[in-house]
N, C-alpha and C positions, 0 to 999 in steps of 0.2 A: 609461210603456209598459212592459210586461213580456212576457217571451217567452210565459207562460201564458195571457194575455190575447189575445195575437197569435195564438196558435194555436186558440184557442177560437173566434175569429172567422172562421178560414180553414175553410170548408167545401165550395167546389165541387170537383168532381172534375178529375183533371189534363188533361182533354181539353176542358173547357167552353169555348165561344167567347166567353163573356162574364165571364171571370174578374175583369177589372178592375172591371168594372159592379157586381159583387157583393161587391167588397171596397172600400167607400168610405174605410176607414181607410188604404189603401195608394195612395199617389199614382199616377195612371195614368202609364206609361211613354210618354214620346215619344222616338222614335229620333232622335240628332243626328248619325249617321255620315252620311258623303258617300256616294254611289253606289259610289266607288272602294273605300271602306272596308267598305261592306257586301259588297262582292265578296271582299275581302281575308278578311273575318271568315268567310266562307261557306268559302273555300279553305283556309284555315290552321287556323281554330278550330272548324270543323263547324258553324258558326251559321247557321241556316236562319230567315231574317225570319218566314216563314209559321208556324213552329213556336216562335219565340222565347218568348211568352207562356206556351204549354203546357210548355216546358222550365222557365221559372221556377216555374210552379205546381207542377210535379212536385218540384223542390228544396224548395219551400216545405213541401209535404206531407210530404217525407221528415224535415224538421225537426222538424214538429210531432209526427211520429209516433215517431221515435227520440231527439229530445232536447227535450222540450217545455218543459225549464227552462233552455235555453240562455241566454235573456235577449238574443237578436239582433234586429236589425231584420229586418223580413221584406219590405220594399218591392222592387219589381221591380228597380229600378235597382241597388239594394245587391246582390241575389242575382245580378244579372247579371254583376258583377265576378268572382264565384267560378266561375261556370259557363264565362266566356271564358277565366279563368286555367287551367281544366282541360279545355279543348276540349270543353265540353258533356257531359262524361263526369259523370253525376249522381253516383255513389259517390265519386269523387275530390273533386268540387266540395263534396260534405257533408263529408268529411274535411277539407279545407282550411277550411272555414267554422268547424268545431269546434276546428281547430288555432289558427285566429286568435284565437278567444276564449280559448283555454286559455294561448297565450303571455302574451296580455295579463294573465290572472290570477295568473301564476306568477312574474312578474317585477315586483314592485310599484316597484322603484327607477326603472324606466324608464316604466311605465305609469300612475302616479298623477300628478296635476296635468298631465295630458295636453292642454296648450294652448300656442299659439305664444309668448304673452307669458313662459311660463315658460322657454323656451329662447332668450330675447332676445340673452343674453350669447354663446352659441354663434353665432348668426346674425351678429351684430356682428363676431365673430373672424373670418367667413370660412370656418370650417371646413367648411360644406356650403352649396352654393348650386347653382342650376339655370342652364345657360347659355340666353341668351334665345331662341335659333334651334335648331330641330329639325334632326336629320340629314336626309340625302336620303330615309331610310326613315320619316320623320314621327316619329321617336323623340325625346324629351326627353334630355339628356346631363346627368347628375346630377355635379357636381364635388365631389369630396371631398379637403381638403388637411389631413392630419394635423398638419403642422407648425404651424398656426395654433392649435393647442390647447396651454394651459399647465396641465399636470396640478394645479398648487397653486391655481388659480382655481376648478376645479370637478371633479367626477368623471368618468370616460369614460363613465357612464351618460347624463350630459346630452347628450353627442355623439350617441348611440343614439337618445335621444328626438327630437333634432332631425332625425336621418335618417328616423326613423319618420314624424314629421309632415310631413315634405317627401314622402315616399311617398304618404301619405293624401291631400294636396293633389293630386298629380299623378294618382292613380288615380281621382279625380272625373271626369276627362275621359274620355269613350268612345274618343276617339282614342288615348289612351295605353292603355287596356285593350285595345285591339287590336293597336297597333304595338309595345308595349313600352318600355323605356328602355334606356339605355346609361350605364354608369358609367365617369368618368374619375377616377382616384384618383392624385394627385401626392404622392410620398412623400419628396420633397426635404427633406432637414434631420431626417429622423425619427432620433433617438437611440435608444440602447439602453434608457435610462430610460422613455422614452416607450412604447417597444415592449412593454416587460415588463407595461404595464397590459392588453394585450391577451392575456391568458392562455387556456388551453383552455376554461376556464367560460365567460368572455364570447363567445370564438369559437363554442362549440357553440350558444349562445343566439341569437347573431345570424345565423348560418348557418342555424339552425332556422327562424327567423322569416322570412328572405329566401326560402328554398327551400320551406318547407312550411306557413308560417303567415301568408302575406301574398298577396293576390291581384294579383300583378303579373308581368309577364314581363320577366326580366333578359336581355337579348340579347347584352350584350358587357359585359366588364369590363376596361377599359384601365388599366394601371399604368404610370406614367412616373416617371422619376427615382428609381427604387427603388436604395437603397444595399445593400450587402452584407447588412446586417441583415434585409432583406426575405426572404432564403432561411429565417431563422428564423421570421418572421412567417407566411410561406406554408406553413412545416411545420406551424404551429398550425392553420392553415386547412384544409390540403388533406384531411385524414382525415374531415372533416365534408362535404365536397362530393360531390355526386352528379356521376358522370362528364360527363354532359350539361353542367352547369354549370362543372365544370374545364375543359372544352375551351373555354369561351368567354373564359378568362383570357387576356389578351395582355400579356406583359411587354415594354416597349419600351426600358428604360433611359432614356438620354438621347438616343435616336435619334428626333428629331421626324419624320423622313421615314418611319418606320415607324408612327409614330401617325397620321400623315395618310393613311395607307392604309386605316385605319378610320374616322377621323373627319376629315373634309374641312376644310382650313384656313378655307374660307369662313365656317364657323360657330364657329372657335376664336378665342379671344382671343389677343393678341400675345404674352401669356406662353408660350404653347404654338405658337408659329410661325403663328398664324393672322392673319387679315386683319379681324376682327370687332372691333377696337379693344381697349383695356383692359378687363381683366376688372372687370366693375362687379356687385357684390353687393347694391347698394341696391334694384333692381328687385324681385328675388325676395324679399328681406327684407319689403319693404313689401305684397308680394302676400300673404305667408303670415301677416303680422302683422294684415292687414286682414281675414283670415278666421276671426278668434278666435270670433265668434258662431256662424258656420257650425259650427265645430268643436264648439262647446258644445252645439249643437242635436243634431248628427249623433251624437255620443258619449253624449248623453242618453238615446239610444234603445237603447244597449246596456248593459243592466242586468245588475248581478252579482246572479244567484240566491242563495237561502239557502243552497242546497248548492253551492257554486263550483266543483265539481270534477266535470264532466260526463264520466263515463267516463274519468277522467283519461287523456288521450291522450299527453301528454309526461311524461317523468320529472320529479319534483318537483326545485325548485331545490336544497333540501339534499342530495338524493341524487346530483344531477348534480355540486354542488361537491365532495362526497366522491369521486366517481367520477374527478373530474379532477386530484386532489391529486398523485398519482404522475406523471401526465403533465406537470402544470405543473413540477415540480422537473426534469425531464429536457428540457423545452422551454427553461428559463431556461439551463441549461448549453449548450443547442445555440445560443441568442442570442448569449452571451458568446463562443463560438466563431466564429460568423459575423462578429461585431462586430470 
């Protein structure tokens, strides 16, 4: 499936009541949201069920008009992710969709061989997992533990790929599209040598993806057991954070009671003062690895066009790397100072 062929088929106008019937190649959307989540989506995301398919068609038309060679999937369910992430603002949803593809095409070290089996060593290390229970707001908690990574085993880009695939799996759920996610990052045992791998170039790329290149709502980032070195790590991250996201960072140190104000003990494992048993990574690993065929099918619809730079939205990797060289030298000095 190519972006050009999709756009050629898409002919109905944005207000047509029978859009789905006229587009047999796009699976008909069936809403899986509960009545409460429909209400929440209406209040928080400006999503009106009676206008939902009209909004999707409007975004589809914009893609075909402005980016006919984008090579994107144009299914209702896929486009809805981007509308929900930008509160049904057509222009912002379109920009997010273009950024999503641009990010993938400008960082091949992460986005080539994008399948769960390729990151099995990362999953087995326990670097990233998802807690089995959602929080009271219906949000999944993504748990990241950098101390589980041994740099000599594989590069940092493998960790980023594992996080990305985790988010891709989570965002398949409409419930997650509406509620968003929470991140719990445990920095216990992070050394200077490990922190130095996360320089400005990598930081800018990762933050760019999470803020502007992926259709997910990050509602909170809880940092626990951060050592003094984290001041240096945060110094790398902060310049690239938007104020809204920066305000969602919570540094708890070793204070579990502070963490429990944001994430209740009922859903936390014993390692973090919770009552949900020991942290078990096997269930999430099995779920993600069992999704191999789904990922291969979904990503096969994202075709890299002959001209793979659609109005180059983001700075190219080489330019970014050069731009960050001076900053990297300064940050390394700061890391040593904090350490």
